[in-house]
PAZA-903278 format. One line per 10 residues: their letters; for each residue x, y, z of N, C-alpha, C, CB. Coordinates in steps of 0.001 Angstrom, whole numbers, padded with zeros to 6 digits. Glycine has a CB too. Layout:
<drenpas>
A	X:Y:Z:X:Y:Z:X:Y:Z:X:Y:Z ~ ...
</drenpas>
This chain:
<drenpas>
MDDTLVIRMK	-059771:034445:010758:-058710:034358:011747:-057359:034333:011030:-058889:033101:012642 ~ -056412:035054:011537:-055062:035078:011001:-054395:033733:011283:-054240:036248:011612 ~ -053925:033057:010236:-053298:031746:010404:-052124:031778:011361:-052843:031220:009074 ~ -051380:032857:011378:-050213:032910:012260:-050628:032930:013721:-049361:034136:011945 ~ -051815:033419:014027:-052288:033399:015414:-052478:031966:015901:-053607:034182:015545 ~ -053044:031114:015089:-053268:029727:015478:-051930:029022:015664:-054127:028993:014426 ~ -050986:029288:014807:-049663:028668:014912:-048984:029077:016216:-048781:029057:013707 ~ -049192:030284:016651:-048522:030801:017849:-049279:030551:019148:-048298:032264:017696 ~ -050533:030110:019047:-051330:029859:020249:-050782:028674:021028:-052795:029612:019880 ~ -050981:028697:022331:-050651:027531:023140:-051717:026471:022849:-050583:027887:024685
CAPVDPNAIT	-051264:025299:022487:-052188:024232:022113:-052597:023402:023323:-051558:023334:021053 ~ -053820:022954:023293:-054367:022153:024387:-053814:020732:024333:-055907:022130:024327 ~ -053464:020179:025495:-053014:018782:025516:-054169:017845:025175:-052424:018421:026899 ~ -053814:016685:024659:-054812:015677:024310:-054479:014411:025099:-054840:015398:022754 ~ -055440:013936:025881:-055257:012716:026661:-055362:011517:025715:-056313:012618:027818 ~ -054282:010734:025576:-054333:009588:024660:-055363:008541:025053:-052983:008941:024584 ~ -055829:008582:026284:-056851:007636:026732:-058268:008167:026530:-056640:007302:028194 ~ -058380:009375:025993:-059697:009985:025786:-059784:010652:024413:-059990:011014:026891 ~ -059322:009955:023390:-059360:010485:022026:-060809:010514:021548:-058474:009628:021063 ~ -061216:011668:021030:-062591:011811:020528:-062660:011421:019053:-063099:013263:020724
KDDELLMQKM	-063856:011278:018554:-064056:010986:017127:-063492:012124:016273:-065564:010773:016815 ~ -063654:013361:016744:-063102:014501:016025:-061585:014438:015972:-063547:015802:016673 ~ -060953:014024:017090:-059498:013869:017118:-059059:012787:016131:-059015:013523:018545 ~ -059775:011674:016096:-059456:010591:015172:-059555:011057:013728:-060383:009402:015404 ~ -060610:011783:013403:-060787:012293:012049:-059657:013260:011689:-062155:012990:011911 ~ -059302:014127:012615:-058203:015065:012398:-056901:014309:012126:-058038:015997:013617 ~ -056614:013285:012924:-055384:012513:012738:-055377:011791:011395:-055214:011502:013874 ~ -056522:011300:010962:-056617:010649:009658:-056339:011648:008538:-058005:010012:009473 ~ -056865:012861:008664:-056632:013890:007650:-055165:014304:007617:-057518:015112:007916 ~ -054546:014403:008796:-053138:014769:008870:-052277:013696:008201:-052707:014970:010338
QAYIDESYVN	-052562:012441:008503:-051810:011338:007916:-052008:011302:006400:-052237:009998:008545 ~ -053227:011480:005951:-053510:011452:004516:-052756:012557:003783:-055015:011591:004268 ~ -052692:013739:004364:-051990:014857:003735:-050517:014523:003533:-052134:016130:004582 ~ -049869:014045:004589:-048441:013728:004496:-048214:012531:003582:-047857:013447:005890 ~ -049016:011498:003724:-048845:010317:002881:-049039:010638:001408:-049815:009231:003301 ~ -050022:011452:001082:-050246:011841:-000315:-049053:012610:-000874:-051517:012691:-000435 ~ -048429:013420:-000037:-047284:014183:-000526:-046077:013272:-000752:-046925:015302:000465 ~ -046085:012108:-000118:-044965:011182:-000263:-045086:010268:-001458:-044831:010359:000963 ~ -046243:010073:-001983:-046400:009174:-003124:-046461:009962:-004429:-047663:008316:-002962 ~ -045718:011045:-004464:-045569:011887:-005660:-046870:012495:-006161:-044960:011086:-006758
HAKKLHIVPG	-047787:012719:-005268:-049015:013399:-005646:-048963:014895:-005333:-050194:012764:-004938 ~ -047859:015355:-004803:-047766:016757:-004379:-048069:017714:-005520:-046381:017048:-003821 ~ -047462:017486:-006670:-047706:018390:-007810:-049149:018307:-008276:-046762:018056:-008977 ~ -049658:017083:-008364:-051030:016887:-008837:-052047:017540:-007906:-051334:015399:-008971 ~ -051807:017458:-006581:-052742:017993:-005604:-052431:019429:-005196:-052750:017121:-004390 ~ -051349:019982:-005765:-050924:021352:-005454:-050663:021531:-003959:-051985:022356:-005921 ~ -049939:020555:-003390:-049561:020638:-001987:-048046:020555:-001870:-050238:019519:-001162 ~ -047534:021010:-000751:-046101:020973:-000493:-045775:019660:000218:-045645:022206:000359 ~ -044817:018868:-000312:-044464:017622:000365:-043884:017898:001743:-043467:016820:-000473 ~ -044120:016998:002662:-043598:017183:004005:-043407:015860:004706:-044515:018066:004811
IAIAANQLGV	-042767:015922:005875:-042575:014708:006658:-043395:014717:007939:-041113:014530:006990 ~ -043936:015874:008287:-044720:015966:009519:-045706:017123:009427:-043795:016143:010745 ~ -046744:017031:010243:-047729:018112:010306:-048308:018154:011722:-048866:017911:009235 ~ -048559:019340:012204:-049154:019539:013523:-050588:020033:013357:-048317:020546:014367 ~ -051422:019712:014323:-052835:020102:014260:-053001:021605:014118:-053569:019622:015501 ~ -052146:022372:014786:-052318:023827:014706:-052024:024364:013312:-051417:024517:015717 ~ -051290:023625:012487:-051094:024041:011099:-052392:023956:010311:-050021:023183:010431 ~ -053324:023188:010822:-054634:023054:010188:-055693:023889:010895:-055059:021596:010167 ~ -055238:024729:011823:-056159:025615:012522:-056797:025020:013758:-057218:026037:011603 ~ -056280:023879:014223:-056824:023216:015406:-055785:023307:016526:-057199:021719:015100
PKQIIYVHF	-056035:024103:017554:-055045:024302:018614:-054993:023151:019624:-055340:025588:019340 ~ -054554:021977:019140:-054401:020795:019999:-052998:020238:019808:-055482:019706:019675 ~ -052489:019586:020838:-051155:018995:020780:-051215:017620:020104:-050551:018877:022201 ~ -051395:017658:018798:-051436:016438:017988:-050459:016651:016832:-052909:016118:017463 ~ -049635:015634:016569:-048679:015721:015472:-048619:014381:014769:-047276:016142:015978 ~ -048406:014426:013462:-048179:013202:012688:-046816:013342:012031:-049318:012960:011613 ~ -045981:012308:012201:-044648:012282:011588:-044539:011011:010752:-043510:012343:012678 ~ -044148:011188:009499:-043960:010058:008594:-042536:009545:008739:-044258:010459:007120 ~ -042384:008267:009064:-041055:007656:009178:-040799:006753:008017:-040911:006881:010479
</drenpas>
């Protein structure tokens, strides 16, 4: 699948009162990615540091976002 297609797709809403185990795992992975980039591991892990990530950036067309404050 072309990554740009997932980024441009309309993402499905997620009911905060009905979070699935898969949604929880996805959110944990999103948080870990951003947090790792903040503790100067970006070069070591070959990742780009960031302050936020959306589920569709990981190929999951859901309205989930993690923002590091």
